[in-house]
C-alpha positions in Angstrom: 0.0 0.0 0.0 2.8 2.4 0.8 4.4 1.7 -2.6 1.2 2.7 -4.4 0.9 5.7 -2.2 4.4 6.8 -3.1 3.5 6.6 -6.8 0.4 8.6 -6.2 2.4 11.2 -4.3 4.9 11.6 -7.1 2.0 11.7 -9.6 0.5 14.5 -7.6 3.7 16.5 -7.8 4.0 15.9 -11.5 0.4 17.1 -11.9 1.4 20.4 -10.5 4.3 20.6 -13.0 2.0 19.6 -15.8 -0.6 22.3 -14.8 2.1 24.9 -14.7 2.9 24.1 -18.4 -0.8 24.0 -19.3 -1.2 27.6 -17.9 1.1 29.0 -20.6 -0.2 26.7 -23.4 -3.7 28.0 -22.6 -2.8 31.3 -24.1 -0.8 29.8 -27.0 2.7 30.1 -25.5 5.0 27.1 -25.7 7.2 27.7 -22.7 9.9 25.4 -21.2 10.6 27.8 -18.4 8.6 25.9 -15.8 11.5 23.7 -14.9 13.5 26.8 -13.9 10.6 28.0 -11.7 10.3 24.5 -10.3 14.0 24.5 -9.3 13.7 28.0 -7.8 10.8 26.8 -5.7 12.6 23.7 -4.7 15.8 25.4 -3.5 14.0 28.4 -2.1 11.5 26.4 0.0 14.3 24.1 1.1 16.3 27.0 2.4 13.4 28.8 4.1 12.1 25.7 5.9 15.4 24.0 6.8 17.8 26.9 7.4 15.4 29.5 8.8 12.6 27.4 10.3 9.7 28.6 8.1 6.5 26.5 8.2 5.8 24.7 5.0 2.8 26.8 3.8 4.5 30.2 4.2 7.6 28.8 2.6 6.0 27.5 -0.6 3.7 30.6 -0.9 6.7 33.0 -0.6 8.7 31.0 -3.2 5.6 30.7 -5.4 5.1 34.5 -5.3 8.8 35.0 -6.0 8.4 32.8 -9.1 5.3 34.7 -10.2 7.3 38.0 -10.0 10.1 36.5 -12.0 7.5 35.1 -14.4 6.1 38.6 -15.0 9.7 39.9 -15.6 10.3 37.1 -18.1 6.8 37.1 -19.6 7.0 40.7 -20.9 10.1 40.2 -23.1 8.7 36.9 -24.3 5.7 38.6 -25.8 7.9 39.7 -28.7 8.9 36.2 -29.7 6.9 33.1 -30.7 7.1 29.5 -31.7 10.5 27.8 -31.6 12.2 31.1 -30.6 10.0 31.3 -27.5 10.9 27.7 -26.6 14.6 28.4 -27.0 14.4 31.6 -24.9 12.6 29.8 -22.1 15.0 26.8 -22.3 17.8 29.3 -21.9 16.2 30.7 -18.8 15.9 27.3 -17.3 19.5 26.5 -18.1 20.7 29.7 -16.5 18.8 28.8 -13.3 20.2 25.3 -13.4 23.8 26.5 -13.8 23.3 29.1 -11.0 22.2 26.4 -8.5 24.9 24.1 -9.9 27.5 26.6 -8.5 25.4 28.1 -5.6 26.9 27.4 -2.2 25.2 28.7 1.0 25.5 26.7 4.2 24.8 27.4 7.8 25.6 25.4 10.9 22.6 23.5 12.3 22.9 20.7 14.9 26.7 20.8 14.7 26.9 20.3 11.0 26.7 22.5 7.9 23.4 22.4 6.1 22.4 24.1 2.8 23.0 24.1 -0.9 26.5 22.9 -1.6 27.0 23.6 -5.3 27.6 20.4 -7.3 27.0 18.2 -4.3 23.4 19.4 -4.1 21.2 20.3 -1.1 21.1 17.5 1.5 19.2 17.3 4.7 16.1 19.3 3.7 13.4 18.9 6.4 10.7 16.5 5.3 7.5 18.4 5.7 5.5 17.1 2.7 3.4 14.0 2.5 0.2 12.9 0.7 -2.1 15.3 2.6 -0.2 18.4 1.5 0.2 17.2 -2.0 -3.4 16.3 -2.3 -4.5 19.7 -1.0 -2.2 21.5 -3.4 -3.5 19.5 -6.4 -7.1 20.0 -5.5 -6.6 23.7 -5.0 -4.8 24.0 -8.3 -7.5 22.0 -10.1 -10.2 24.1 -8.5 -8.5 27.3 -9.6 -8.1 26.1 -13.2 -11.7 24.8 -13.2 -12.9 28.3 -12.1 -10.7 30.0 -14.8 -12.1 27.9 -17.6 -15.6 28.8 -16.6 -14.9 32.5 -16.1 -14.5 35.4 -18.4 -10.7 35.1 -17.9 -10.8 31.6 -19.4 -12.9 32.7 -22.3 -10.4 35.5 -23.0 -7.5 33.1 -22.7 -9.1 30.7 -25.2 -9.7 33.6 -27.6 -6.1 34.7 -27.3 -4.9 31.2 -28.1 -7.2 30.8 -31.1 -6.7 34.2 -32.7 -4.9 37.1 -31.1 -6.0 39.6 -33.6 -9.7 38.8 -33.3 -9.4 38.8 -29.5 -7.8 42.2 -29.5 -10.6 43.5 -31.7 -13.0 42.1 -29.2 -11.4 44.2 -26.5 -9.3 41.5 -24.8 -6.1 42.8 -23.2 -3.6 40.5 -24.9 -0.6 41.6 -22.8 -2.4 41.2 -19.5 -3.8 37.8 -20.3 -0.5 36.4 -21.6 1.7 37.8 -18.8 -0.9 36.9 -16.2 -1.1 33.3 -17.2 2.7 33.1 -17.6 3.0 34.4 -14.0 0.3 32.0 -12.7 2.1 29.0 -14.3 5.3 30.2 -12.7 3.5 30.4 -9.3 2.2 26.8 -9.6 5.6 25.5 -10.6 7.3 27.3 -7.7 4.8 25.8 -5.2 5.2 22.4 -6.8 9.0 22.6 -6.6 8.8 23.6 -2.9 6.6 20.6 -2.1 9.0 18.4 -4.1 12.1 19.4 -2.2 10.4 19.0 1.2 9.2 15.6 0.1 12.4 14.0 -1.2 14.8 15.9 1.3 17.6 16.0 -1.3 17.8 17.9 -4.5 20.6 18.5 -7.1 20.7 20.9 -10.0 21.1 18.0 -12.4 17.6 16.9 -11.5 16.2 20.1 -13.1 17.7 19.7 -16.6 16.2 19.7 -20.1 15.0 16.1 -19.7 12.5 17.3 -17.0 11.3 20.1 -19.4 10.6 17.5 -22.0 8.8 15.2 -19.6 6.6 18.1 -18.5 5.6 18.6 -22.1 4.8 14.9 -22.5 2.4 15.1 -19.5 0.4 17.8 -21.3 0.7 16.3 -24.8 -0.4 12.9 -23.8 -3.3 14.1 -21.6 -4.5 16.9 -23.7 -4.0 20.7 -24.0 -7.6 22.0 -24.3 -8.9 21.3 -20.8 -7.3 21.4 -17.4 -8.0 17.7 -16.6 -5.9 16.6 -19.6 -2.5 17.4 -18.0 -3.7 15.8 -14.8 -4.5 12.5 -16.6 -1.3 12.6 -18.6 0.8 13.1 -15.4 -0.9 10.3 -13.7 -0.5 7.9 -16.6 3.1 8.7 -17.4 4.1 8.6 -13.7 2.6 5.2 -13.1 3.6 3.7 -16.5 7.3 3.1 -15.7 6.3 1.2 -12.6 3.7 -0.9 -14.5 6.4 -1.8 -17.0 8.9 -3.1 -14.5 8.3 -6.6 -15.8 10.1 -5.5 -19.0 13.4 -5.2 -17.1 16.2 -3.4 -19.0 13.8 -2.7 -21.9 11.3 -0.9 -19.7 12.1 2.6 -21.0 12.1 1.3 -24.6 8.6 0.0 -24.1 7.7 3.3 -22.4 8.8 5.3 -25.4 6.9 3.1 -27.8 3.7 3.5 -25.8 4.1 7.2 -25.6 4.7 7.3 -29.4 1.6 5.2 -30.0 -0.5 7.4 -27.8 0.6 10.5 -29.8 -0.1 8.8 -33.1 -3.5 7.4 -32.3 -4.6 10.3 -29.9 -3.0 13.4 -31.5 -5.2 15.7 -29.4 -4.3 13.9 -26.2 -6.3 11.3 -24.4 -8.8 13.6 -22.7 -9.4 15.8 -25.6 -9.6 13.0 -28.1 -12.2 11.1 -26.1 -14.2 14.3 -25.5 -14.2 15.1 -29.2 -15.2 11.6 -30.2 -17.9 11.4 -27.5 -19.3 14.7 -28.7 -19.3 13.5 -32.3 -21.1 10.3 -31.3 -23.8 12.3 -29.4 -24.4 14.5 -32.5 -24.8 11.4 -34.7 -27.4 9.9 -32.4 -29.4 13.1 -31.9 -30.6 13.3 -35.5 -31.6 9.7 -35.4 -33.7 10.3 -32.3 -35.2 13.4 -33.8 -36.3 11.6 -37.0 -37.6 8.5 -35.2 -41.3 7.5 -35.6 -43.5 9.3 -33.2 -40.9 12.0 -32.5 
C-alpha cells in the first residue's frame, strides 16, 4: 500500500508541474521555463524551511510568489517572440537557473553540521514536511482554480487569445495582461510544486532540473490533452505510473515506455482527454438526428 501511495504522491507533484505548463499553453505560449521555476521553488523552500525554520505553507507561498514576479519579468520580453524562438528563450532561462544552482553554495551550521546548498553536491538534509495530505490539498486547489478559470471570463479571454490574437484584440481583450498573467500564474504553480517536491524528497541537485524534465513536463500535457485542465492531470498520472507498471520488461522498460508514448501521440493526436471528448461529442451528435427523426418523435 505504501508503494502505491508513493507513486500517487509523485503523480500529484507531476500534476502540478503539468498544470504549470498548461497555464502557458492555454494562451498559446509554448514555454519550457517551468523547470526553472520548479528549481527556484525547490531550492527556495528548502532553504526557508530547513535553514530559517519557516513552516511549509508560508515557505511555498513565498517561493511561489517570487516565481510569479520572475514570471512577469520574463513574460513581458517573451511577448515579442513566438514559436521555436520562445521555446529556445525559455529553455535558456531554465538552463541559466540550473547553472546558477549548480554553482550556488550557501550553508549554515545546524545541529553541529553544515546544512544548505553545496554547489555540485546538491542540497542535502532538507526537512521532510510534505506527504500525501499536503500534495493532495495542493493538487485539489490547483485543479479548483483552473476549473474556475475555464468557466470564467478570464478563461474565455485566454481561449480567444490562443485561437486568434487579432480577433481577441478587436473584441477588447487585453492581450498583454492575459498572456503575462497566465505566464506568472504558471510560474507560481511551478514554484509551489518545486517547494513541495524538495520537502518531500529531502535531497535535490541541480542536475535533477535539466532539459529532460522540461521534455517530460511537455509529455504530460501532450499525452493528456491541451484544451482542458484535466488533460495534464490525466497525462501526469498515466506517465508517472507507466514506468512502474512496465517493471516486468526489465532493461527494456524505458524502450517500451517510449513506444507506448509514441503510439499514444499517433492514435490520440489531441491527447487522451481531448480525443475522447471530441469523439464522444461527435457520437452524441450522430445519435441526436436519429432520435429526432424516429417515428412518433
